[in-house]
N, C-alpha and C positions, 0 to 999 in steps of 0.2 A: 654164511651158514647154509648148508644144504637143507632142503625140505626134510629129507630123511633124518636129519639130526635134530629137528625141531622138538620132537617129543622129549629127547634127553635134555634139551635146553629148558623146556618147561618144567621138567622134573627137578631141575637144579635151581629154579627161581633166579635166573640170571638178572644181573643189574646192568643199567646203562643210562646214559643221559637222554633226555627227551626234549624235543623242541616244544615251544609253546603253541606252535601252529597245530590246529585241529583239522582233520579231514573227515568228511561225511560221505557215505555212499549207500546206495540201495543195492541189496543183494537179491539174487533170484530166490524163489521159495526153496529150491533144493539146497542152495548154499547156506541159506539162513538156517534151515533144519540141521545141516551138518555142523554149523557153528554152535547151535544149541546143544548138540550131542557132545561136542568137545568141551563146552562149558560144564556139562554134567560130569564128565570124566575128570576135568581139572577145575574143581570148584574154587580154588584159590586164585584162579585167573579170571578176570572179567572178560566178557565178549570183546570189549574194546582192546584189551591186552592181547587176546588171541588173534584178533584181526591185525593188530600192529605187528606181532611176531610173524604171522604168515606173510604179510606184505614185505617186511624187512628181509625175510629169508628168500622170498621170490626175487627181490631186487638184487640181493647178493648173488644169487644163482644166475640171473640173467647176464650179469657182467662177465662171468666166466663162460657163458654160452655164446657170446658173440663170435662169429667166424673170423679167423685170421685171414687177412688179405695181404699177401706178400707185396711189398713195395720194391722199388729199385735201389734204394739206399741201404748200404750195409751199415748196421749200427753196432755190431759186436761180433765176436767169434766165440763159439762154444768151446768146451774143454778139449774137443778133438780137432779144433782149428777150423771147423766149418763156419761159413758166414751165416750170420743171422740178419735178416732183412727187416726193415721197419714194417710196422703193421699199418696199412692204409685203410683198414676196415673201420668199423664203428668204435672199437675199443678205445683208441687214443682220445677221441673226442669225448667219449663218455667219462673217461678218467679225468680229463681236463675239466669238464663241467662239474664233476663230482667234487673235485678239489676246490673249485671256485665257490661252490655252494656251501661246502663244509667251512671254508674260511669265513664266509658271510654269516653263517649260523653261529660260529664261535665268537665273532665280533658282536653279534646281537646279544649273546649270553653275557659277555663281559660288560656291555653297556647296561644291561638290566641288573647285573650284580653290583654295579657302582652306585 
């Protein structure tokens, strides 16, 4: 989700699964005041919910923002027949690690449900 879409997301009260892991952080005075203002505008969202949604949106956006680094191996061809080269940038490793951690979290959820 893009940051610009976050307000629409909040307005619709989206649902999702949450991990049991909690994270704590200290904000600058300026960002703390901004969070307080958002909490006034969206009183049905707790400051913790707002922070979670902001961080989630930022993480989604950073994945699409990693630069493509063209490798030497051809992995596919596009609809015009042009070669598509593997990405040797950060994206493949980020995706691999994301899938690994999602699998771990799902396993933990299944264990706790049993």
